[in-house]
N, C-alpha and C positions, 0 to 999 in steps of 0.2 A: 220367205225364208231368209233372203238377203237383208231385208229390213230388220228382222229379228237379230241377225248377226251384227248389224251396225249399232243397234241400241245396246246390245250386250258389250260391244267393244267400247262405246262411249261411256257406259257405266263403269267398266273396269278401269279405263283411263282416268276418270274422275276420282275414283277411290285411290289410285296410285298417286295422283297429284296431291290429294289431301294428305296422304301419309308422308309424302316427300316434304310438304310444307311444315308439317308438324315436327318432323325430325330435324329440319333445318333450324326452326325456331328454338327447339330444345337445346340443340348443339351450340347455337350462338349464345344462348343464355349461360350455358355451362362454361364456355370459353371466355366469357367476359363478365365475371362476377361483379365487377365494379358498376355495371349498368343495372344491376339488380338491387333495388333499394334495401332488401333484407340482408345483403352481404356487404353493403357499402361501409367504409371506414368512418369513424367519428371525425368531426372537423379538427383541423390542426389546433394544438393547444389543449385539446380535451383529453385528459389522462384519467384513467380509472383509478390509479393509485399514485399519489404524489411521490416524487423521487426521494424526498427525505424520509418518507415512511418506509420505503424499501430498505433504506440504509439501516433501519432499526433491527433488521433481521440479522442476528449475529450467531455466535457459537459460545458455548460455555467454556470458560477458561479458569484455571486455578489462580489464587492470589499470588502464588510464587511465580507465575508466568507474566504478571502484569509489568509492563515496561513504560518508560517515558514516551509520551506521544500517543499511547493507546487511547482509544475512545471506548468507554464502557457505559453500560446502563446499570444504574443502582438506585433502588428506592423510587423507581418511576422517572428518574431524571437521567439526562445524558451528560457525561462528564469526560473531560480530557485529563489524562494523567500527567501532572507536571513534575512530580518527584516521587520516588519510591525507595523505602529503606527497610531492609529485613532486620529483625531483632529476635533474640532468643530470651524468653522469660522463664528460665528455670523449668520447673515442672509444668508450667502453663503451655509449653510448646512454642514453636516458631510462629511469629506474626509478621505482618508487613504494615508499615505506616506509609500512607500515600497522601500527597497533596493533590486535590482535584479542583478543576475549574468547570463550573457549569457552562455548557456550550451556549445556552440561551441567554442567561442573565450575566455571565461573566464572573459571578461570585465564586470565591475560593473557599474550600472546606478541607479539613484534615481528618482522615478516618483511619482506623486501625482494624484489621481483620486477620483471620487465620490464613496461613499460606495454603491450606487445603480447602479453603472456602471457595465455592464456585460462584462466578459472576458472568454476566453476559457481555462479551466483547462485540462492539458494533463494527461491522465491516464498513470501511471508508473507501472512497475513490482514490486511486493512486496514479499520479502522473509523473513521467520522467522529464528531467531537465538537465542542462549542462551548466556547471558552475563556471562563471566567467571571472569574477573578481569580488573581493570584499573591500568595504570602505567603512571604517568606524564600526557601528553596531548593525550594519546592514550588508547584505550580499546581493549580487546581481546574477540572475540565472537566465538561460535562454531556452526556449522551447525548440527542440531539434528539428521539428518539421516546418514550423512557420517562421522560425528565427525571431519570434517575438521575445523581448526582454522584459523581465519583471524584477522588482526589488522587494526583498522580504527581510524580516528581522533575523539576525544571526542566532537569536535565542531559540528559534524554532528547531535548530539542530542540536541544542543542548551542548554537552561536553564534546560531542562528536565534531563540532565546528572546528576544532583544532586540526582535524585531519583534512580539511578542504584544500584541494589543489586545483590548479587551472585545468579546465576541460574534464573535470571529474563528473561522472554520471551520478546524479542525485535524484531522489524521489520526494514528491510532496504528497502528503496525505490530506485529503480534503473531505469535509463533511458538510452537506447542505450548501455547497459552493464556497465554504470558508476553509482557508488553509489552517489545519490543526497542528501539523508538525512536519518536519523534514528529516530525511535520513540519508546516510551515505552507504557505500558498499561495506560489507562485513569485513572483507580483507583488503588492507591497504599497505602498499610498500612505502617504507620510511627509511631515512638515512640516519645512522647513529652519529651524532655530533660530538658527544663526549662519553668516554668510557675508561675505566681503570684498566691498565694493562694486565693481562693474564700471566701469572707466574707459574710455570710448570713445576710439578714435583712437590708442591706444598699441599699436604693433606688437609690443612686447616682452611684451605680456600673454599668459600661457600659455593654451593651448587649453582646458585643464581646470583647475579649482581645487578645493581641499578645502573642504567645508562640514560643519557639525555638524547632525545630525538631532535631532528631538525625543526620540528614544529613546537618544541618546548615541552612536550609530554615526557614524563619519566616512566620507564617500564622496567620490568625484570627480564633478564635474558641469561642464557648460558654463559659460563665464564670465557669461552673462546671467542665471543663477539667483541670486535674492536671498533674504535672510532673509524668512520668512513664506510663501514659495512652497511649494506642494504638488507633490511629484514622485513618480514611480513607480519603485520600486527592485526589482531582481532579487535576491531573498533568498539565492540559491545562492552568489553571489559578491559581493554588496554593490555591484553596478554600477548606474549610472544608466540608465534606459530612456527616459523622456520626462517632460515636465511634465504634471501631472494636469489634466484638463479641468475648467473651472469650471462 
């Protein structure tokens, strides 16, 4: 009887040990998926989809929303918008004429299409920099995290280059590793350098008058704005927003 009990105990212990080893192996494999060949990651540098192909995935925008520096896909090609001009052709409706540059070949083309015509805008990578100084046709920027300095063409900012100031935060739009355009904040504070004095009580006084800013840009402002005043300007269309708070 005692011998039978010992054989039964040994058999039961053997089964418990086998179950314990099985559970341990399964748990170890689950906690360390990198050791399992079926879950291992591909080698470094092996990408399923190239980065530039991902950039092709954009959103539909209307022709009226196309702006300088935008990257668009049209007729199977990727273009950067260099210039855009809205026109009205009588009964034909509003159109927009744009100058485009092929991102791959660099060739420039001019096209005209309706303002309500849809096209695909390509999403680009955007990086922030700090403006340091300008010299001639180039500007020097600094990457705020690494303090690395780069020099780019002032033309990338378009007409907005006139608003550049020391330590201004700017953005670079990049496509496939290439800098396509540069942009500045939409709202910028400027000082009025020249303005005609406002004469009270004259009904013939226009509602808006032209003033010269300290950066050489001429804008329309309310008649009460005087030389020396600081005002906030919308840099997308050079329009007056409000007087800056003191």
